[in-house]
N, C-alpha and C positions, 0 to 999 in steps of 0.2 A: 502493373508492370507488364510490358510486352514480352515477347518470346525470350526464351533462355538463350543468351548470346553464345554459350558454349557449344550449342548444337549446330554443327555445320554440315554433317554427313550422317544420314540415317538409313538403316537397313529395314526394309519391309518384307515380311514373310507372307507369301500368298497361300491360297488354300488347296492348290494342286488340282488334280483332275476332278471333273464333276461326278458326284455320286449321289444317290438318293440320301437326302439329309444335309447335303452341303453343295449347293448349286451356285448359279452365277450371281446370287446376291452378294457374294464376297468379291467377285470381280468388280461389281459396281462399287462396293465400299473401298476396295483397294485402289481402284482408279481415281476415285474422289480424293482419297488420302494422298496419293502421289501428286495430284494436281495442287492440292492444298499446300504441301511442303514446298513445291516449286515456286509458288507465289511468294514464299518467304525467302527465296534464294538458297534453300537448303539442297545439298546434293543428295540424290536418291539412288539407292541400290536396291534392286528387287530380286528376290529368288522365288520362282514359281515354275512348276513343270508342265503347265497347261498351255499348249500352243494355240488353242482356239479362241483365247480371250483378248479383249482390248488391253487388259492390264499388262500383258507381256509384249505389247507392241513397243518397238524401239523408241517411239515418240513419247512414251509415257514416263520413262525413268531415265536417269543419266546412264545407268548400267543395268542391263537386264540379264539375269542368269537363268536360262532354261535348264535347270538341274533338278535331280531328285531331291525331295524335301527330307533330308537327313542331316545328321550332325557333321558327316564327312564333307558335304557340300558347304555347310556353314563355315567350317574351318578354312576350306579353300578360298571362300570369298573374303573372310576376315584377313587372311594372309595377303591376298591381292590388294585389299583396300585397308591398310592399317589406319587410315584417317577416319574410319567409321566411329562415331561418338556414341550412337544409341541404336537400339532395336525397337521397332514398334510391332508387336505381335498380335494386336487386337483386331486387325482387319482381315485376317485369313481364317476365320472360323476356328473350329476345334483343332484342326490339323496344325495350324500355326501355333496355337497355345500349347498343344502337346509337345511340339518340336522345341518351343522356347523353354519349357520346363525341363525337357531332356538335356538341352544344352546347358541350362543352369546347374542341373545336378552333376554334370560332367565338368563343371567349372570353366566352361568355354568363354562365357561372357566376362568372367573375372580375369581369365588369362589374357584376354585381348583388350581389357579396360573398356568394355562396352556397357553402357547404362541401359537399363530397361525402362521404357517410358509408356505411358498410356494405361498401364496396369501394374499391379503389384503381385509378385509371385505368391505371396501369402494369401492374397485375395483369391487367386485362381485355386489354390489348394483348399482354402476354406469352402469355396462354392462347389468344388468337385467332390470333396470328401464329405459324404452325406452325414457322417457321424459328427464331424467338427461343425458343419453347418447347423445341424440340429441343436447342438450345445449352445452355439452362439445365439440362435434365435430364442432359445429359452432364456438366456441372459438378458436380452433386450426386450423380452415380453411379447414376442411375435409368435402366435400360435401356429402349430403344424399338425398334420394328420399323425396319429400314432404310427411310429416308425422305428425300425431298428436295422442295424447293419449285420450282414453275414459274410464272413470270408471263408466259410467252409460249408459243405453240404449239411453236416449235422446241425450246425448253428441255425441254418435256414429252416430246417424242419422244426426246431424248438420254437422259433419265432412264429411260424405258421400256427403251431399248436396254441400259442398264447393269444394271438390276434383273432383267429378264426377267418373264414372266407366271406366275401371276395377279398383278394389281396392284389397289390401291385408289386411287381418285381422290376427294379431298375438297375441296370449295370452301371458302375461308376466309370467315369472318364470315357464315355462313348458319345457318339454323335447321332442325331436323328432318331433317338430312342432305340438304338441298336440293342438287342437283347432284352428289351422291356416287354412286359406282358401283364395282362390282368388274368388272374386265375380264380375261377369260380368253384372248381371241384378239386378235392384232394388228389384224385388220380392224375390230374394234369400238372400238379405242382412240381413233382420230382423232375420231370423233363424240362420245364421252364427254368427251374432253379439251376440245374446243371448248365443249361445254355447261357444264362446270365453270367454265371461264374466263369465260363470259358471265354465269353466275348469281352468281358472287362479286362483291360490291360493289367489291372492290379488284382484281378480275380476276387472282386468284391461286389456284392449287391446290396441295395437298400430295399427292404421289404416294408411296405406301408399299407395301412388299412385303406382299401379303395373307397374314395369319396364319390361313389357313383351317383350321378344325377346332380351333383353340385355344379354351379356355373363357373366358367373359367375366364379369367381376365389377364391382360398383360399391360404393363406400363413401360414406356421407353423413356429413360432419363439421361440427362447429361449433367456432369458436375465439373467445376473448375477447381483450381488449387486454393481459391479463397473460400471454398465450400459453398459457393452458389450452386443451387440445384434447380434445373427446370425439367418439367415433365412435358415431353414433346407430344405424346399421343397416348390415348387410352384405347385399347383394342379389346373387344368382347368376342369370345368364341360363341358362335351360334350353337355349335355342338357342345354338350355338357362334358364334364370330366370323363376321362376314359378313352378319348381319342386324341392322339398326338396333335399338338397345335399346328404342326406343318400339314396335317391331313384334315384340319378343321376349316369350316367356313368361318371367316372372321369378319367383324364389322367394326368400323371406326367412325365416329367416336362411340364409346360404350352406350348402348341403347336402353338397357333395362335395369340400370343401377340408380338407386336413390342418391341424391346429392350428398346426404349425410354419410352414406357408406363410401361414396367416391372420395370424399375428403379424408375419411379414415384410412382408405387404401393408399391415398397419396402420402399421408403422414408415415404409414408403415413402410412404404417403398423407400422414402427418403432416409428413414431411420436405418433400414437394412443396408442401403448403399453406403451410408456413412460408417456403418459398423464393420464392414468386411475389409476395410483397408484404406490407406491414404493414397488414392490415385485420381487421375484426371481423365475423363473420357466418357464413353457411353456405357449404358447398363440396361439390361432387360430384366424385369421382375414379373414373375407369374404368381397369380393368386387363384384360390377357389373360394366361392361365396355360396353359402347355403341357399337353397331355392325357396326359403320361406320368408315371412315378413321380418324375421330377426336379422337376416343377412349377415350371419357370422362370417368372418374372413379368416382364412388360413393361408400361409405362404406355401408355395410349391417349390420354387427355386429362383435363383438369381444368377444371371450370366454377366460377368464383368468385362464385356466386350460388345462390339456391334454384332447383331445376330441376324437371323433370317427376317425377323420382324422389324429390324431397324431399316432395312431396305423398303419394306412395305410402309412403315411409318413415315419415312422420308418422302416417298411418292404420295402418300395420303395427305401429308400436311404441306409439302413444298419446302420443308425444313431439312437441309442436307446434313443429316446426323453425322455421317462418317467424316465429312469435310470439317465440321465444327469440332468433332471429337479429336481430330488430328491437331487442330489449332490449340486445343486445350492441353494436349499431350506435350506440345513444345513450349508451354508456359503462358499462353494468353489466358485471359479471364473472359467470361461471357460478356461482361459489360464493355469490353474493349473491341468486340467484334460486331460487324454489321449483320443485320438480317439480310441474307442473300437474295431474298425475293423483293423486298421493298427498297433496299439499299439506303433507306433513310431512317430506319429504326434499329434498335440494338438486338443482338442475338440473345440477350438476357430477357426473353419473353416466352410465353407459352402460346403456341399456335391455337387459333380458333377456327373451327370448321363450320362453314355454312352450307355444307353438303354432306353426303354419306358415302362411305367407301365400303365395298364388299369384295373380299378376296375369296376365290374358290380355287382349291388345288386342282391340278391336272394329273390324272393317273395314266398308266400305260399297261394295265393288266393283260391286254391282248398279246403283249410280247412275252408274257411269262405263263405259258399254258400250264394249267394245273395249280396256279397260285391261289392262295387264300385271299379272296377279294374283300373280306370284311376289314373294317378299320379298327385300330386299337392303339396301344401305346407306342408301337413302333411305326415310324413314318414310312409311307410307301409311295407318296406322290413324287413325280419327276419334275413338276413345274407348277406355275400358278398364274392366275389372271386376276385383274382388279377392275372393278367397275366403279365409276363415279357418277352419282346422280343427286338430284335435289331431295330424293326420298329414298328410304330403304328399298322400296319396291322397284324403283327405277334402277338403282345401283345393282340390285340382285339380278334383274333382267339383263342388264348390260354385261354383267360378269358371266351369266350363263351363255349369252350370245358370243362371248369371246373364247369359249372353251374349244371350239372346233371339233365337236363330236357329233356333228350332223343333227344338232338340235337348234331350234330357232328361238329358244327361250323356255320359260316355264309353261307347259301345257300348250294347247292350241296349235299342235303340229301333227296330231294323229299318231304320235310315237310313244304315248304314255302307256303304263301297265294297266291292264283291265282285270287281271286275275287277283281276287281277294287274297288268296294264300301267299302269292308272290309278294304282294305289297306289304302284308303283315310281316313276312320273313325279312324283307329288305329294311323295314323300319326297326325290327327287333335286333337284327345283326347288322349294325351300322354299315351300310353299303356305300360304295363310292358314288353311286347315283342317287343317294338319299335326298339330295337337294331337289330332284325332280319328283321322286316318289311321294314326298309330302303332298305335293300338288295333286298327284294321282289319287292319293288316299282321300283327300277332301272331295275331289270330283266323284269318287266312288260312294261318298256319303258316310265315310267313317267319321264319327264325331271327334271334335278337337280334343275333348277330354281323354279319349282313348289314345289318340296320337301322342298326347302329352305323357300319359302313363307309360307308354312304350319307349318313347325317345328321350323324355325329360328335356326337350327343347322348349325354352320359355314360351308361355302362352302368347306373349306379345308378338313373337315371330309367326306363330301359327295363325294368329288373327290377321296378320298382314297377308299371308298366303290365302286365307279364306276370302278376304276382300278382292284379291286378284281373281279368284275363281268366280266370285259373284259377278264381277264385271264381265268376264268372258261369257257367262251364262246370259247376261242382259244383252250384250252385243249380238249374240247368236240369234236373237229374235228378229234382227233387222236384216235388210239386204243393203248392198252398196248404195242403192238409190234412196233408201229410206233412213239411213243412219244420219243422225244430226251432228252438228259441229261439236257440241259440248261433250258428247259421249266419245267421239273420236279423239278429241283433245285429251280427255281423261285417260284413255287407253295409252296414248303416247306419253303422257306425263308419268304413267306408271310403268313405262319401259317396254310395253308390247311392241314387237316389230311389225312392220307392214305385212310381212308374210303371215304372221300369227293372226292379225286382224283379218286378212284375206281368207284364212282357214275358217275363222268364225263366221264370216259372211258368205262363204262359198263362192269367192270370186278370185281374180288374179291379183298378185302383189302390185302390179303396175296400176291397176284400177284404184287400189287404196292410195298409192302414191299420188295419182292424179286428183283424187278426192281431197287429199291434204292440200295440194296446190290450190284447188278450187276454194277451199275454206281458209286459205292462207295460214295453215298450221305448219310453221317452219321451225326447224331446229335453230336454237340460238346457242351461242358459245359463251361460256363463263370462265373467268380466271380462277386458277388455284393460287390464292394469294397469301396464305398463312394467317390472315388477320381479318377475315370476314369483311373485306373491303373498307376497313377503318382507315387504312393508309393506301396510297397508290402503289401498285405493284409494277415492277419494271420487267418482270420475266414473263415471256409469252407461253404460258402453260395452261391449256384449255381442256374443258370437257363440255359435252353438249347436253341440252335439256330442252323442255318445251314450256312456254309461259303463256299465260293469258295476256291479251292485249291490254295496254294501259292507255287511258284516254286523258289527254291534257285538258286544262280549262278552255283552251282554244278549239277543242274538238279533234285534235290530231291523235290518231291511234298508232301505237307502235309497240314493239317488244324490244327489250334492251339487249343488244348483242355486244359483248365486250371484246370480240375478236375483230380488230380493225384491219381491213385489207389494204395492203400497200399497192403502189403501181409498179413495183419491181417485177422482173421476170422470175417466175417461181418454178420449183420442181418438188413433187411429192415423192417421198421414199416410203414404201409400204414395209412395215416391220413383219416379223415372223411369228407374232403371237406367243402363246405359252410354250415353254420348253417341253419337249417330249423326246422319246427315243427316236432317232432318225432326223430330228430337227432341233438342234440345240443352240448353244451360245455362239457357235461359229457364224451363224447367220446374223447375229447381233453385231459381231465384229465387222461383217461385211456392210451392214446398214450404216454403222457409225462412220466407216471410212467413205461410204458413198456420200453421206451428208457432208463430210468435211471436204471431199473433192468437188462436189457441186458448189459449195460455198467459195472455194478457190477460183471457180470459173465465173463467179459473179452472180450466182443465183441466190434468191432467197430460198432457204431450205425448210421444208415442212415434213415433219415426221409423224406417222400415224402408227401407234402400237398400244398394246394393252398389258404388257408384261412388266410387273412392278420391280422385277429383279435386275433389270438390265441397264446398261449405259445408254442405250438408244433412247430410253424414256427419262433420262436425266433432263432437268429443265433447261440446261444451257448447252446441250449437244447440238440441236438444230435451232434455226432462227425461230421456229414455232413448233411446239409439240402439242398434238391433239391426242390426249390419253383416251382413246376410244377403241371399241372392238374392231378388229380387222374383218369387218362384216359388211357386206355390200351396201346396205342402206346408209350406214354411218359414213362410209368412205365417199359415197356418191354425194351426200349432202355437203361434206367438207370440200370436195372438188368443185361443186357448184358455187360454194361460197368464195373459195380462193381463186378459182379460174387459173390453174397452173399451166405452164407450157406442156407438161406431160407428167407421167408417173413412171417411176423406176420400180419394176416388179422382180427383176432377176437377182436381187440381193436378199430377199426375205423368205427364201426357201419355198416349199410347196404352198404355204399359206398365201403368199402374195401372188404366186404364179397362177393359182386357181382363179384369181379374179381377173386375169388378163382377157378372157373371152368377153366378160360383161363390159369391161372398160372399152374394148374395141367396139362392141355392139352399140355403146352409147356415145361413140365418136370421141372418146378421150384417148389422146396419143400415148402409146407405150414407148418409153424412151429405151432405145437399144433394140434387141431382137424382137421382131413383131410377133403378135399372137399366132399368126398362121404358122410361123416357123416353130414356135414353142409347141404348138399343137401337133405338128407333124412329127416332132421328136417324141412326144408323149404317146401318140397313137402307135402301138407296136406294129400293126400291119403296114400302115403307110410308111413308117420309117424303114422297115425291111425292104419295101419296094424301092425306096430311094437308094439303099445300099446296092440292090441288084442292078439298078441303072448305072451305078458308078463302079461296077465290077469289084465290089468290096465283099470279102467272104463273111458269112454269118452262119451260125448254127442253123440247120434245117428247121423250119418252123411252120406253124399254121395258126390261124386265129379261130377261136371257138367262142360261141355265146351261150352254149348249153352243154349238158353232159353227153348227149348223143353225138354232137359235132366233135367233142373232145375224144370220144371213143373211136370214131372214124379216123381222126388224125393219128391216134396212137399206133394204128396199124402201119402207117406210112413212116412215122418218125423213129420207132424203136425206143424201148426203155433203156436207161433212165430218162425221164422227161422232166424238164423244169417248167412249172406252171407259174405264169406271172400276170397279174392284173395290170391294166393301164392306169395312168394318172394317180400313182401312189408314191409315197416317200418311205425311205427306210426299209425297203423290201417288204412292205406290208402285204401279207397274203401269199408271198412266194414260197414254193415248196418243190423239192425234188421227189417225184413219185417213181416207184419201181414196178408197179403192176396195175392192172385195170381197176381192181377194187379200190386201191388208194387214190387213183385218178378220179373216179366217179365221186368218192367221198369228199375229196378236196374241192372239186369243181362245184358240187352242189352247195357246199359250205360257203364258198366265195360268192356265188351268185346270190345267196341269201344275205350275206353281209354287205356286199357291194353290188346292188342291182344294176342292170343295164350296162355292165362293164364288159369290154372286149378282153378276153383272156388270150394271152400268147402262150402257145405251147412250143417249146423248142427242145431239140435233142440235147441232153446235158453232156458236155464234153468232159467225160470222166478223166481225172488226172491232169487236166490242163492247168497251166500257170495263168494267174490273173495279173493284169497290169492296168493302170489308168493314166490318162494324160489330162492336164488342165491347160487351156490356151486362151489367149485374147485374140479376137478377130475384129477388124473394122469394116466399115461399109464398102471399102474398096477391095475387100478380100485379102488384105494383108493379115497373116497369121503369125503369132509368136507363141510357141509352146513354153509355158512357165515352168512346167515340171512333168517328168514321167516317173511314176512310182511303180515298183514291183511289189506284189503282195507275197508275204512269206507263206501264208496258208494257200492251199490250192483253190482253184475255181470252185464255187459252191458255198464258200463262206462269204457272207455279205461284206462288201468293201469297208463298211463302217466298223466291222468286227475283226478285220484283218490287221495284222502287224504289217505295215506298208513301209517300204524302204525307198528313200530318195538319195541319190539317183538309183536307177535299176542296177541290180548287182549280178544278174545271171542271164541276161538276154544278149544274144550275139548281135553283130552288126546288121545281119540280114533282117532279124526280127525288129530291131530298133528302127531301121529304115522304113519297114512296113508301118510301124506305129506312127512315125512322123508323117509319112505320105497319107495314111488314112485320116489322121487328125486334120491335116490341111484340107483334104478333099471334103470331109464331112462338114467342117466349119464353114466352108464356102457354100456347099450345096444347101445348107440350112439357112444361108444368108445371116449368119450370126453377127450381131453387133454387140460386143462386150465379151462376157465369159462363156466358156463351154467346157464341160467335163465329158470325157469319153472313156468307157471301160472295155477292156479287151480280154479275150481268152486265147492263150497261145498253146497250140498242140501240133507236134511234128513240124515245127518251124513255120506254121501258117498262123497269121494273126486274124482271129475272128472278132467281130464287133458284138459286144453284149448289149450296150445301150449308149445313148448320148443324151446329155442334159445341157441345153443351151442356157445355163444360168450359173450363178456362183454355187460351188459345191462345198461339201464338208471339208475338203482337203485344201482349199485355197488359203485359209489363214496359216495352216501348217507349212505350206510351201513358202509363203511370204516370210514366215519367221525363220525357216531353215536357210533360205537364200538371202535374207536381209534386204528384201525388195518390197515396196508398197504396191503390190499388184492390183488390189481393189481400187486404189486411187487412180492408177493408170486406166483400168477397165472402165471406170465411171466416166472419165474424161473422153474416152473413146465412144461410149454410149451417147454422151451429150453432143458428140460431133465436134468437140473442141480440139481434139487431137486425133492423129492417126497412129497406128501401131508403130510406124516407121519413125515417128517423132521422138520416141523414148530411147534413152541410152541404157539398155539392159545390161546389168553387171552382177549376175548372181555370185554369191560368195559362200562356199561350203567346203570345208576340208573334211574328207572322210564321208560318212553317211549320217543321215537323220532318219530315225525310225519312229513312225507314228504307232503308239501302243494303245490299244483300246483298254478301257477300264470298265468293269462290270459291277453291278450292285446285287449280285445273286444272294448275298448274305441276308437280304431283306425277305427273300423267298426261299426258305430252306428246302422245300420239297419239289422245287422246279427242276426240270431237265436242263442241265447246263451245257449241253452240246450245242455247237454252232452250225448254222445253216444259212439259207438264202435270206432269212428275215433277221433284221438287225436287233441286237439285244444290249449293246453297250450303252452306258449313260454318259461316258466322257472319254477323254484321251490324255495321254502325256507324250512328251517328246524325249527321245533318247539319242544323244550324239555318240557315235563311235568312230574311232580313227580308221579301223580296218575290219574286214570280215573275219579276222582271226579273233576278234573280241569274244570273250566268254559268253556275254549276254546274247550276242547274235547267234552264236553256236547253239545255245540253249533253246532259243526261239525256233531256230530252223529244225532242230531235232524233234520238236514237239508239234510240227506244223499240221500234221494230219490227225492228231489225237482226238480233237473235238468235232471233227466233221460229221454232220448228220444230215438227214434229209429234212 
């Protein structure tokens, strides 16, 4: 039977601002869900407070409510839309589930006659209440670690006494492992127990015996109302138990599990899913397996909703879990639905992978000085990357190349650790860079058995690492002239980058590239098709690899490339890579809109990105998706293969922008603002000269390349001084210093971290007001300012950490006119084609320029949502030369004010200084609409504006 005919209008709850533990994977699942409902002609109403996401774009739902996620907002929506039949809460992470439960407890759904679909409240309660879950598992014969619940400090102490150490403490009803910890010593137990009880909304913790060293697995399941169940993907954590799965390196499909144990795990997962309640949709189940030949299995937990892993599993398999889960929630059964990839087979099938996926988390510890960088039960990663390869080694290398942490892959870049004690410490206390340290340990000669004893990472993975190191050692015996084809091909098949091979051979990267050309070792592109090529796939979703030549009986030699190039005019959009502080989901929003706008102009659109959480890497966003590192070698090979008209770099944040120089050098056209203009704006010294020529005020400044030059400048500039490196994002390395000792210390530190960088020192305008403008400019110099925002916090707090108000609330006509004039002058002087963001400091009614970025900024999605205008669409058409700024009928609509409110994840780093300064620390943002400045919330923000200011 097809969908439930009674469901005509559905409310979807989003996940709110991005925080550590709940990121843009729920934007991806929510966006898929909304599209899925629309296909069936169902009216969609969305509530979400995050302005940076695609999900809250007006085109995504029939009615979008950018409101705080609370029951007051839910009641407001239900009163305005009495036609709402049902609510789907499983697409918005823990935030949506918790809000749904609260609304249920208050009787809101019942009062308005709203049905709950996709999940069962009892199922949520059973899975969240550790005691209930434990009892249920006992009933159905699924083993668990020894475990007990404590809702008081005293009870917790009794349990610890009974179980002995080490113990795991997990807080109930929390996200991303908040409040969770492994406790090895009795003296640490009291502190962690108190913290867990405080963090849990119901002040309850589960204490279990720590299964240290056991292997961890996840299965992603879907079930329909006829009780058909499919397992979409098995995921193995390379890191053993004790590290939150969001902080673990994960591999799909499972690599080190016997078939017998895998079948047993499948049966247990299905049994668990069926036992927790009668619901239709997605489910994520986690298991631990003993690391011996017995392979005992115990259950860890089950989440009756799409999870962080669901996005990864969707991208890993090409099976859109959220889309299908939504169809099941409205009444379809799996056998009635099409496989979205092949379009010719049913959704009632289990994907087969003929490739390997490796996910590596991306951390941002540098933003949290003094933070504990070891990994444990509480998630600390801010994003993730995924690599696809024909082998684990290739996928692992591609994932490490995607991280953007100035590494070229594993080893062979001169950046490994060489101190024995450092390496042992980083292996013992699971460090964020352990993925590289394992390689360093092998290179140092530490035996695999010792590495295994310390890390408990399965020996199979360690042997894969060892093979890689042996290959590096072998290649290092050759020169570029003596290296043979077989060895070079093997290195490429195992994922080594040309730069790494150049490092091994002591030559240039370009020489290795030319050698590959000479040997005809070319990247080939393969389809992600869900079914190991048993059926023809209709979706163009590709990854690259290297293959041996195949010789036909007639003597023809070839390698099989599944990416067929059309003769249409094409444009490449470079994505923004992994999420991090300073470059988040807002750039994904820009990339998706860029792709859609280019398609409207008749271009074939090609997306390159490696972030599994995003909408830009959905298989049907662009005409072609290359799931590849945003890393020069990969991009250049794709461009050579596709031969596009040009590349759009200004929508993908600093990641894409950094590649502009190379693209220009290799004669590839940059669509929009040229590299020369981008570089002029990034180079602090050159940009200040441009301002001087145009009589635009800027703080007194000087450029220094070492500490001596900085000290000489300090005498001229007077303290306080703002120190800023060039070519960085999110205020990386920026600091206000107030004396010479601080200045020298910071400059020396920066030069060590970012060598050969020009540092700009300018006099910090103490007490100045900060404002920013975003504008679109075309090749004829027409400029339209899309928004001017005034920051509530004073100058000195990074713009990404400021509460920013649209429109400005406190700037007089004289100041506003200066902002408008300077924006027009700078946009034209930089020959901007597309978007530009300019930041200002206002003191004594004079408007000074802080910086200009001729690209999409963090604030563009916010302004687009506040004014209800598709500015990225317009800007892309201007970049492509299809439209001029004067061709658009701009009609911004906003009554009152919109405030961009930053959201922080400091609760993950309890000992970190929470003061705000020039370096960005927020992980996400929400939008707040107010009618007037008399609003209590505005008054509260304004009264606290200087409280957190620090240097």
